[in-house]
C-alpha positions as CSV (number, residue, x, y, z in Angstrom):
1,M,233.6,70.4,186.8
2,S,231.4,68.7,184.2
3,S,228.5,68.4,186.7
4,V,228.8,72.1,187.6
5,L,228.4,73.0,183.9
6,T,225.5,70.7,183.3
7,R,223.4,72.7,185.8
8,S,223.3,75.5,183.3
9,P,220.7,74.7,180.6
10,R,221.6,74.9,177.0
11,A,220.4,78.0,175.2
12,A,220.7,79.3,171.6
13,A,221.8,82.6,172.9
14,P,221.2,84.9,175.9
15,P,218.5,87.6,175.6
16,D,221.1,90.3,174.6
17,G,221.9,88.4,171.4
18,L,225.4,87.5,172.4
19,P,226.7,83.9,172.2
20,P,225.7,81.4,174.9
21,G,227.8,80.5,177.8
22,P,227.8,79.1,181.3
23,R,225.5,80.8,183.8
24,L,227.9,80.1,186.7
25,P,228.9,83.0,189.0
26,M,231.8,85.0,187.7
27,P,234.2,84.0,190.5
28,L,233.5,80.3,189.8
29,Q,234.1,80.8,186.1
30,A,237.3,82.5,186.9
31,L,238.5,79.7,189.1
32,L,237.6,77.1,186.4
33,W,239.4,79.2,183.7
34,E,242.5,79.5,185.9
35,F,242.8,76.0,187.5
36,R,240.8,73.7,185.1
37,F,241.3,75.5,181.8
38,P,241.4,72.6,179.3
39,Q,238.5,70.8,180.9
40,F,236.5,74.0,181.3
41,V,236.8,75.3,177.7
42,E,236.4,71.9,176.2
43,R,233.2,71.3,178.1
44,C,231.9,74.8,177.1
45,R,232.7,74.0,173.5
46,Q,230.8,70.7,173.7
47,R,227.8,72.3,175.3
48,Y,227.6,75.7,173.6
49,G,229.4,75.2,170.3
50,D,232.4,76.9,168.7
51,T,231.5,80.4,169.9
52,F,230.7,80.9,173.6
53,I,231.1,83.5,176.3
54,V,233.0,83.2,179.6
55,N,232.7,85.9,182.3
56,L,236.1,86.8,183.9
57,P,237.1,89.4,186.5
58,V,239.6,91.6,184.7
59,S,238.5,91.2,181.1
60,G,234.8,91.0,181.6
61,K,232.8,89.0,179.1
62,V,235.1,87.1,176.8
63,V,233.9,85.6,173.5
64,S,235.9,82.4,172.7
65,I,236.0,81.2,169.1
66,C,237.7,78.1,167.6
67,D,236.3,78.1,164.0
68,P,239.2,78.8,161.5
69,D,236.7,80.8,159.3
70,L,236.0,83.1,162.3
71,I,239.7,83.2,163.2
72,R,240.3,84.5,159.7
73,T,238.3,87.6,160.6
74,V,240.6,88.3,163.5
75,F,243.8,87.8,161.6
76,A,242.6,89.9,158.6
77,D,242.2,92.9,160.9
78,H,245.1,95.3,160.9
79,G,244.4,96.8,164.3
80,D,241.5,99.0,163.0
81,R,238.8,97.2,164.9
82,M,240.6,94.9,167.3
83,H,243.4,95.9,169.7
84,A,245.7,93.2,171.1
85,G,247.6,95.7,173.2
86,E,244.5,96.7,175.1
87,A,243.5,93.1,175.6
88,N,247.0,92.3,177.1
89,H,247.2,95.3,179.4
90,V,247.4,93.0,182.5
91,L,251.0,92.2,181.4
92,E,252.1,95.9,181.7
93,P,253.7,95.7,185.2
94,A,256.0,93.0,183.9
95,L,256.7,94.0,180.3
96,G,256.3,97.8,180.4
97,S,254.0,100.1,178.5
98,H,256.2,100.2,175.4
99,S,256.3,96.4,174.9
100,V,255.4,95.3,171.4
101,L,252.8,93.0,172.9
102,L,251.0,96.0,174.5
103,L,251.0,98.5,171.7
104,D,248.4,99.0,169.0
105,G,248.1,100.9,165.8
106,T,251.0,102.9,164.3
107,E,253.2,102.6,167.4
108,H,252.9,98.8,167.3
109,M,253.9,98.7,163.7
110,R,256.8,101.1,164.3
111,Q,258.2,98.9,167.1
112,R,257.5,95.7,165.1
113,R,259.4,97.1,162.0
114,L,262.4,98.1,164.2
115,M,262.5,94.6,165.7
116,L,261.7,92.3,162.8
117,P,265.1,92.4,161.0
118,S,266.8,91.0,164.1
119,F,264.7,87.8,163.9
120,R,264.9,86.9,160.2
121,G,265.1,83.2,159.7
122,D,268.4,83.4,157.9
123,R,270.0,85.0,161.0
124,M,269.3,82.0,163.1
125,Q,272.1,79.8,161.6
126,R,274.8,81.8,163.4
127,Y,273.4,80.8,166.8
128,S,273.6,77.1,166.2
129,T,277.0,76.4,167.8
130,L,276.1,78.6,170.8
131,M,272.8,76.7,171.3
132,T,274.5,73.4,171.0
133,D,277.3,74.3,173.5
134,I,274.8,75.7,176.1
135,T,272.7,72.5,175.8
136,A,275.7,70.2,176.1
137,H,276.8,72.0,179.2
138,E,273.4,71.7,180.9
139,V,272.9,68.1,180.0
140,D,276.3,67.1,181.3
141,R,275.1,68.3,184.8
142,W,272.0,66.0,184.8
143,P,272.0,63.2,187.4
144,L,271.9,59.6,186.4
145,H,269.3,56.9,187.5
146,R,267.1,59.3,189.5
147,A,264.1,61.3,188.6
148,F,264.4,65.1,188.1
149,P,262.1,67.8,186.6
150,L,263.2,68.6,183.0
151,R,261.5,72.0,182.6
152,P,263.8,73.9,184.9
153,S,266.7,72.6,182.8
154,M,265.0,73.7,179.7
155,Q,264.5,77.1,181.2
156,A,268.2,77.3,182.1
157,I,269.1,76.5,178.5
158,T,266.7,79.0,176.9
159,L,267.5,81.8,179.3
160,Q,271.2,81.3,178.7
161,V,270.6,81.4,174.9
162,I,268.6,84.6,175.3
163,L,271.3,86.3,177.3
164,R,274.0,85.2,174.9
165,A,272.2,85.6,171.5
166,V,269.8,88.5,172.3
167,F,271.9,90.4,174.7
168,G,275.3,89.4,173.4
169,L,276.6,88.8,176.8
170,R,279.7,86.6,177.3
171,E,280.4,84.3,180.3
172,G,281.2,86.4,183.3
173,A,279.9,88.3,186.3
174,V,277.4,90.4,184.3
175,L,275.7,87.4,182.7
176,T,275.6,85.5,185.9
177,Q,274.1,88.4,187.8
178,L,271.5,89.2,185.2
179,R,270.5,85.5,184.9
180,D,270.1,85.1,188.7
181,R,268.0,88.3,189.0
182,I,265.7,87.3,186.1
183,S,265.3,83.8,187.5
184,R,264.2,85.1,190.9
185,L,261.7,87.6,189.3
186,L,260.2,84.8,187.2
187,E,259.9,82.4,190.2
188,L,258.1,85.0,192.3
189,G,255.8,86.1,189.5
190,Q,254.8,82.6,188.5
191,A,254.2,81.5,192.1
192,S,251.9,84.4,192.9
193,R,250.5,85.4,189.5
194,L,251.0,89.0,190.8
195,S,251.3,91.0,187.6
196,L,248.1,89.5,186.1
197,I,245.7,90.4,189.0
198,P,245.4,94.2,189.6
199,Q,243.7,93.5,193.0
200,L,247.0,91.9,194.2
201,H,249.1,95.0,193.3
202,R,249.5,95.8,197.0
203,D,250.8,94.3,200.2
204,F,248.5,92.7,202.7
205,G,249.8,93.5,206.2
206,P,253.0,91.6,206.8
207,I,252.6,89.7,203.4
208,R,254.9,91.9,201.2
209,T,254.8,89.8,198.1
210,W,254.0,92.7,195.8
211,S,256.7,94.9,197.3
212,R,259.2,92.1,196.9
213,W,258.2,91.7,193.3
214,L,258.6,95.4,192.6
215,E,262.0,95.4,194.3
216,L,263.1,92.5,192.1
217,R,261.8,94.2,189.0
218,G,263.7,97.3,189.9
219,V,266.9,95.3,190.3
220,V,266.4,93.7,186.9
221,D,265.6,97.1,185.3
222,E,268.8,98.5,186.8
223,A,270.8,95.6,185.2
224,L,269.0,96.1,181.8
225,Y,269.6,99.9,181.7
226,G,273.2,99.3,182.7
227,E,273.7,96.9,179.8
228,I,272.0,99.3,177.4
229,R,274.3,102.1,178.4
230,R,277.4,99.9,178.1
231,R,276.4,98.7,174.7
232,R,275.7,102.2,173.4
233,A,279.2,103.1,174.3
234,A,280.8,100.0,172.9
235,P,283.4,100.8,170.2
236,D,282.5,97.7,168.2
237,L,278.7,98.3,168.3
238,A,278.4,98.4,164.5
239,E,280.3,95.1,164.1
240,R,278.2,93.1,166.6
241,D,275.4,90.8,165.5
242,D,273.5,90.2,168.7
243,V,269.9,91.4,168.9
244,L,270.5,94.2,171.4
245,S,273.2,95.7,169.2
246,L,270.9,95.5,166.2
247,L,268.1,97.1,168.0
248,L,270.4,99.9,169.1
249,L,271.4,100.5,165.5
250,A,267.8,100.2,164.1
251,R,266.1,103.4,162.8
252,D,262.4,103.9,161.9
253,E,261.2,105.7,158.8
254,Q,261.9,109.1,160.3
255,G,265.4,108.1,161.3
256,E,264.6,107.8,165.0
257,A,266.1,105.2,167.2
258,M,264.5,103.4,170.2
259,T,264.7,105.2,173.5
260,D,266.3,103.4,176.5
261,V,262.8,102.9,177.9
262,E,261.6,101.3,174.7
263,L,264.6,99.1,174.6
264,R,264.1,98.0,178.2
265,D,260.5,97.0,177.5
266,Q,261.4,95.1,174.3
267,L,264.2,93.3,176.1
268,M,262.0,92.4,179.0
269,T,259.4,91.1,176.5
270,L,262.0,88.9,174.8
271,L,263.2,87.6,178.2
272,L,259.9,86.8,179.7
273,A,257.9,85.8,176.6
274,G,260.8,84.4,174.7
275,H,262.7,81.9,176.9
276,E,259.8,80.8,179.0
277,T,257.6,79.7,176.2
278,T,260.3,77.8,174.4
279,A,261.4,76.1,177.5
280,T,257.9,74.9,178.2
281,S,257.5,73.7,174.6
282,L,260.7,71.6,175.0
283,A,259.4,70.1,178.2
284,W,256.1,69.2,176.5
285,F,258.0,67.7,173.6
286,F,259.8,65.2,175.8
287,D,256.8,64.5,177.9
288,L,254.8,63.5,174.8
289,V,257.6,61.7,172.9
290,L,258.8,59.7,175.8
291,H,255.3,58.2,176.2
292,E,255.3,57.1,172.5
293,P,258.0,54.5,171.9
294,A,257.3,54.3,168.1
295,V,257.7,58.1,167.7
296,E,260.8,58.1,169.8
297,Q,262.4,55.2,167.9
298,R,261.7,56.8,164.5
299,L,263.0,60.1,165.7
300,H,266.3,58.5,166.7
301,R,266.5,56.6,163.5
302,D,265.9,59.6,161.2
303,L,268.3,61.8,163.1
304,A,271.0,59.0,162.9
305,E,270.4,59.0,159.1
306,G,271.0,62.8,159.0
307,S,267.3,63.7,158.3
308,T,265.5,66.4,160.3
309,R,262.1,66.0,158.5
310,Y,260.5,63.8,161.2
311,L,262.0,66.0,164.0
312,E,260.4,69.1,162.5
313,A,257.1,67.3,162.1
314,T,257.2,66.0,165.7
315,I,258.0,69.5,167.0
316,K,254.9,70.9,165.2
317,E,252.7,68.1,166.4
318,T,253.8,68.6,170.1
319,M,253.1,72.3,169.7
320,R,249.7,71.4,168.3
321,L,248.8,69.0,171.1
322,R,250.2,71.1,173.9
323,P,250.2,74.8,172.9
324,V,252.0,76.8,175.5
325,V,249.9,79.9,175.0
326,P,246.3,78.7,174.9
327,F,244.5,81.7,173.4
328,I,244.9,85.1,171.6
329,A,243.0,88.2,172.9
330,R,241.7,91.2,171.0
331,R,239.6,94.0,172.5
332,L,237.0,95.3,170.0
333,T,237.1,99.1,169.3
334,E,233.8,98.8,167.3
335,P,231.1,96.2,166.8
336,V,232.2,93.1,164.8
337,Q,230.2,90.4,163.2
338,I,231.4,87.0,164.3
339,G,229.4,84.3,162.6
340,S,225.7,84.9,163.5
341,Y,226.6,87.2,166.4
342,R,227.2,90.9,166.6
343,I,229.8,91.4,169.2
344,P,229.7,95.0,170.7
345,A,232.7,97.3,171.1
346,G,234.6,96.9,174.3
347,M,234.3,93.2,174.6
348,V,237.3,90.8,174.3
349,L,237.4,88.3,171.4
350,V,239.5,85.3,172.2
351,P,240.6,82.9,169.3
352,S,241.2,79.7,171.3
353,I,244.5,78.1,170.2
354,Y,243.9,75.2,172.5
355,L,240.4,74.4,171.2
356,T,241.3,74.9,167.5
357,H,244.3,72.5,167.9
358,H,241.9,69.9,169.4
359,R,239.2,70.0,166.7
360,A,238.6,66.4,165.5
361,D,237.4,67.6,162.1
362,I,240.8,69.2,161.5
363,Y,243.0,66.8,163.4
364,P,241.4,63.3,163.6
365,E,241.9,61.7,167.1
366,P,243.3,65.0,168.3
367,E,244.6,63.6,171.6
368,Q,247.0,61.2,169.7
369,L,250.6,62.2,169.0
370,R,250.9,61.9,165.2
371,P,253.9,63.7,163.7
372,E,252.7,62.3,160.3
373,R,250.2,65.1,160.2
374,F,253.0,67.5,159.4
375,L,255.5,65.4,157.4
376,D,254.7,67.4,154.2
377,G,256.2,70.4,156.1
378,R,253.1,72.5,155.7
379,T,251.0,74.1,158.4
380,D,247.6,75.9,158.0
381,T,247.8,79.4,159.3
382,L,244.3,79.3,160.6
383,S,244.3,76.0,162.4
384,W,248.0,75.7,163.6
385,L,248.4,78.7,165.9
386,P,251.2,78.3,168.5
387,F,252.7,81.6,167.4
388,G,249.4,83.4,166.7
389,G,248.8,85.0,163.3
390,G,248.1,88.0,161.2
391,I,250.1,91.2,161.9
392,R,250.6,90.1,165.5
393,R,252.3,86.8,164.8
394,C,255.1,86.2,167.2
395,L,258.3,88.0,166.2
396,G,260.4,85.2,167.7
397,A,258.7,82.3,165.9
398,S,261.7,81.5,163.7
399,F,264.1,81.9,166.6
400,A,262.1,79.6,168.9
401,S,261.5,76.9,166.2
402,Y,265.2,76.9,165.3
403,E,266.2,76.7,168.9
404,M,264.0,73.6,169.4
405,R,265.5,72.0,166.2
406,V,269.0,72.4,167.7
407,V,268.3,71.6,171.4
408,V,266.3,68.4,170.9
409,P,268.8,66.5,168.8
410,E,271.7,67.5,171.1
411,I,269.8,66.1,174.1
412,L,269.0,62.9,172.3
413,R,272.6,62.6,171.2
414,R,274.0,63.0,174.7
415,V,271.7,61.1,177.0
416,R,269.1,58.3,177.0
417,L,266.0,59.5,178.8
418,R,262.8,57.9,179.9
419,S,259.7,59.3,181.6
420,A,259.5,59.0,185.4
421,S,255.7,58.8,185.1
422,P,253.6,56.0,183.5
423,K,251.2,58.6,182.0
424,R,251.5,62.0,180.3
425,E,251.8,65.0,182.6
426,A,248.5,66.8,183.4
427,I,248.2,70.4,182.2
428,R,248.6,73.2,184.7
429,K,247.9,76.8,183.8
430,R,250.7,79.1,185.1
431,S,250.0,82.7,184.5
432,V,249.2,82.9,180.7
433,T,250.8,79.6,179.8
434,L,250.0,75.9,179.9
435,T,252.8,73.8,181.5
436,P,253.4,70.2,182.6
437,A,251.9,70.0,186.1
438,R,255.1,68.2,187.5
439,D,257.5,69.9,185.1
440,T,258.1,66.7,183.0
441,R,259.9,64.4,185.4
442,V,262.4,62.2,183.6
443,I,265.2,59.7,184.4
444,A,268.5,59.7,182.5
445,D,269.6,56.1,182.2
446,E,273.0,56.6,180.6
447,R,275.2,59.1,178.9
448,L,275.8,58.4,175.2
449,T,278.8,60.7,174.7
């Protein structure tokens, strides 16, 4: 990959005044972006600087930035000049057109205000026992003395938590059915990257992958709408504290409630964007920590002493080193000055979470796992970006962070793990996330409880 890029001579900027970037054919850039993402963007940053252009099939020319001062410009915008919804439109087949991730302007703010009270930090405490019990049940099923992939188990935990805490489902046939349907939809979507590539939104002769995905999505939709109808009619709706019930009760400034379609799209967003990213963060946490004995030992010691300070710092550091979502995207509705460049309307501006997290001037020796960076409890909102920032900061940030602070200690308390690999996992781009290439293979040596 490096040799491919070195064939493109360095230039201050192309003739149109835009930032520099590789002169490789667009299909080759797309392949590198998709299959060699960390290496490709890091090499571009080294060669062209903190602001560079990549040419991609669906988005067109994408301007990548990793300077916190420039990222401040993005986060300061309230949707007047930069639209995240338009930039994320490729997610619409999976999430739906009313997803809070795909809306801009007043409609985005309306949906965000309706959803935000359900995810306040002080509400998370009530889910602690639920998260602990779900984790314990999953860990007790792990095999001893043989390697297994950890990430699917983390997905099982986080999906179960979403279904119980967000949907308010209790153990039974409805929960099992919805869990199985969602799992199948996710597996097919991840394997094929269908929803992200418009050119694949059709069948190719006997290959009916797109039709199968649509059928699965329809089955999941049927289950979601069924649960919405049942919950609307529940006599105890006003007394329930799960997220779905709170969303059903929420009203905007005009006293209007969400429609069933709006609810479906927000629930699908929480399912797909919520549990998947947290599960991957947990898998990265164990991949990194199990390769650093000193960090692991201190983590055990501090938790045994009743302190969570080092745990919280380690979670932040693993999310820095291995951000699950590698970038943020905004489509410009008017020209914007980014540093010395005037970026025209219509182009996509991409603050790079991955590259910002790996800046040596902000995080010395950025490839090293050093929880000490965050022991003071503080994070800089322009250089630590796993949940984005500005008015588009992830609604579920508190939920995800709290879930990790519950799940990690419960796993460490119940089982002694070691990595099945002598080295850290390679990074693999799946859809819009960066995941461990082999799903964090581990070995459970003994049960501790």
